[in-house]
C-alpha positions as CSV (number, residue, x, y, z in Angstrom):
1,X,-4.3,37.7,15.5
2,X,-4.7,33.8,14.6
3,X,-3.4,33.0,11.0
4,X,-6.2,31.3,8.7
5,X,-6.3,27.9,8.3
6,X,-4.0,26.2,5.6
7,X,-6.7,24.9,2.9
8,X,-3.9,23.3,0.8
9,X,-2.1,21.2,3.6
10,X,0.4,19.6,1.4
11,X,2.8,18.1,4.3
12,X,-0.4,16.5,5.2
13,X,-1.4,15.4,1.7
14,X,1.9,13.6,1.1
15,X,1.8,12.0,4.3
16,X,-1.9,10.5,3.5
17,X,-0.9,9.6,0.4
18,X,2.1,7.1,1.5
19,X,0.0,5.8,4.0
20,X,-2.8,5.5,1.3
21,X,-0.1,3.6,-1.2
22,X,1.6,1.6,1.8
23,X,-2.3,0.1,2.7
24,X,-2.8,-0.6,-1.0
25,X,0.3,-2.4,-1.3
26,X,-0.5,-4.5,1.7
27,X,-4.2,-5.2,0.3
28,X,-3.1,-6.1,-3.1
29,X,-0.3,-8.1,-2.5
30,X,-1.8,-9.9,0.5
31,X,-5.0,-10.8,-1.8
32,X,-2.5,-12.6,-4.4
33,X,-0.7,-14.4,-2.0
34,X,-4.0,-15.6,-0.3
35,X,-5.8,-16.2,-3.8
36,X,-2.3,-17.9,-4.9
37,X,-2.4,-20.2,-1.8
38,X,-6.0,-21.1,-2.7
39,X,-4.6,-22.2,-6.4
40,X,-7.0,-19.4,-7.9
41,X,-5.7,-17.1,-10.7
42,X,-7.0,-14.4,-12.7
43,X,-9.1,-15.5,-15.4
44,X,-7.6,-14.5,-19.0
45,X,-4.2,-14.0,-17.4
46,X,-0.9,-15.8,-18.3
47,X,2.3,-16.2,-16.5
48,X,3.3,-17.5,-12.8
49,X,2.8,-16.3,-9.5
50,X,6.1,-14.7,-7.9
51,X,5.8,-15.0,-4.4
52,X,8.8,-13.8,-3.7
53,X,8.0,-10.5,-5.5
54,X,4.5,-10.3,-3.4
55,X,6.1,-10.8,-0.5
56,X,8.6,-7.8,-0.9
57,X,6.0,-5.8,-2.1
58,X,4.1,-6.4,1.0
59,X,7.3,-5.8,3.6
60,X,7.4,-2.5,1.3
61,X,4.0,-1.5,1.6
62,X,4.1,-2.2,5.6
63,X,7.2,0.0,5.9
64,X,5.4,3.1,4.0
65,X,2.4,2.6,6.3
66,X,4.1,2.4,9.4
67,X,6.1,5.5,8.2
68,X,3.0,7.2,7.2
69,X,1.2,6.4,10.6
70,X,4.2,7.6,12.4
71,X,4.2,10.7,10.5
72,X,0.6,11.6,11.3
């Protein structure tokens, strides 16, 4: 007999969440790096752009994305 499909496949959900967070880190930090190179900053925000932190988080997002893709 066939087993019913698992509606709440939590293993797959966690992998998809890992992939989504990794892609969000890549997109957000990549956009911040591009905007900083163009000399633009968010309106009404104080503080300096920290490129080391942005590159670090972009690399962490890349690792998470590759991990998520490999787990699918």
